[in-house]
Steps between C-alpha positions, in 0.01 A plus 500: 500500500414235242265340750320829572467558126348153457241569772406827332446330163293225664287757685437690176392180324257410782349849488457476123322164531263641762412799282435279195290255705285783634442637150399157367263447794327834443463434129346156557268625774371772272417255217150353543499328161295773329637609163666840499309796364157368600382778731187675376639854505711737712219624724491388864267207571304489823301258709490176305846510345655170599856462623737276307407143586534141393218298355384307196363650180156344445188579300253708700256534209492406133263473208519354151502727195196400295498707182500845342230726641226576244493865397870558567630358173635834370566747782529271799448718809717793392478794739327295772610387843404141584463422872472125562373383839633160612487299822821371662488136612808541723690781666849630431750778550575582136298470180543483124259458208487338156340690212403327175464610139433143383212599270641832387598538136741786561732603787324622815663812646432564868648825628379469857389220732428481872406262778311581821273350760130575464354752744179297510224488241548667165811629324652691793845397625654528845722797410798398713519167313525648150810367322622586152591185308817481295632256241875445505517830685293697248150641556396413145501170319425382146349150489527338156199341335458154650734581791486585867696707753576443868543808717777561747411419859371779724510490882143489630331301774212318328273332759334166430161565345576860404355657187785634289471768230727466196473793262651554154497787251558472127522823295494347151281260297611141548237282336307223680512515880589169667226435754318254728127562452333322795688652792208497749668814630440865417799691364519857369596729211592870497580748224860623496794394713347449844735222594596641840164660578425358845157663529349290222260782405621505139408133459144553388465189281452159655593179318460123565831425324864465600728656237872441435563373855557124530689455830577656837790340688607575857808427708329293767577348836151343511536273196775268379356456151201544271201279415338563161128431454470414130157468344200645321210726604445301819852590612466851352200539733269637230182464709645614834407832660702777337750672728454248780789259419272197526669292228607159631876581467443813716339291771770232475760774550312619808493148643877464463557837665254440786651159577842661525366777725352237735836329539427203277761372257339526155709539187623862497373600158341795327228428242461664159208459260567409136143420402357610164128487431425261214847346511556152359777245542537440126353779286616860448277795422536701181778740406878502509608490772184309584241658723423274796796276428453133588623359829770311313611816324511732802623268775863605459411869524226496765635225729866425439571869440361617834727587792635211712216259417490187718161350414217535250130420539337413166122528453460483124309293244131586524518746207662234284180305558248784469654684204563201279224487234540122485549255783827597669767232519569432869828325420634810320400724792664272757812474283512879493474517879780244534715714272453794738602277790816388320594861436447580868702197612782615274529801729455302822146626568229319695176470297160485667214438259126559536213286385260668258177622657152418361302728268155350443255783436759708316417567136795289388399188690438174315512142627798438271698788651412378847644159409827664391520696827452183703763313301757778557418511871543123527852533354582783741370314806690185402825689556629480145508873425608715797721468809200572722130562445250753637151367431300814422237286325423296810498810722257708291272255320138452596470175700154445348622551142880478466478643148411840650658748739338510840254796486671711767834458322358601159524866391190440287648402163553136610871513412672758722497494880346758728713677761412217739602249235839666456550504875416131520753422226777669700390344828508140371853555374743300715789741565735206556478411131711808426801356681783347302605524138374314193722200438305220340473474123143400421 
């Protein structure tokens, strides 16, 4: 009797263990690492809704906040829907965005935000991809002056190279709108809350700016990390064809993706662009916080603060030469660049640096400024600044007059490249230099 009772107890214990194990297994299998409460809304999603999957959160697109938009100092964009159009440098199965009120002087209230894939040209969205964005589970968010907010993740298959629409609506005056003025991409404005309007017909005003939006991240199986292109107008792509994604970081991203598609073994990275036109290594613009903050001042935000950064490409310094009313000090500029490298090494990042391209014929050219450019390039080529070097100067200069850009690579102002020049910059970039992590203190 005692023996039969013992067997019964043992059998009950085994059954209990099996039930508990099954429950734990189901709970773990259902957890894909996405924070709870991040679904866009309670409507069914069709077509491109992605199943729960593993991957790495990387930057698919980013831009640097530059300043407060002129004309928005009092009312901001109250009562307007802002539809930003951005281009994804890698694909993923979920997405989230970062919105900035860095240059606002009062809290920014957003009562509605959405994310969708573009239906093609214009402001129209692919209706089945429309997702309502939430912030800690809420459809509205208040971003304090000087702050930012990251949305919850939404399940959506974002293909590599897709145009993504990120739309926000603010009902109340908020003061200066944080923006990036030289987007080289057309975005849109509508009156009223048209955040989930997939037709795009209400978006009657076109704009060359990106507003509020500073990052789009995706949960990716294509990329293991992010490369940040950090620079000035040449990285910003100010002279490239608008809407064509012909900036050199765009083309570098395409090279990485195409190599992977062909079965090669390039570094598996996305590329985001943190260029600001007119940016300098050393000097800030006016205001507080400063418009067009210096490279030294913004490196922590625009590079170290990006998602899963593994490497940074720095092409900065020519504006320190051109915008200095006296002869710029090459030693101070190089010291500033080395400071950026030390900051990157402190986070284990690989740093690839670019030589400064020629600008003879530009209105700012003088023989003295040319001498400073050559001295900085000599330091860079000697290996005393960066972990690796991409020689944009050698690739784009005129062989008959190395102080000038080669004519076919010149957009016409003798400083910024043409579309062909930007393509050449990306094509001379040795993808192998992106391997590894920054280790050496220089």
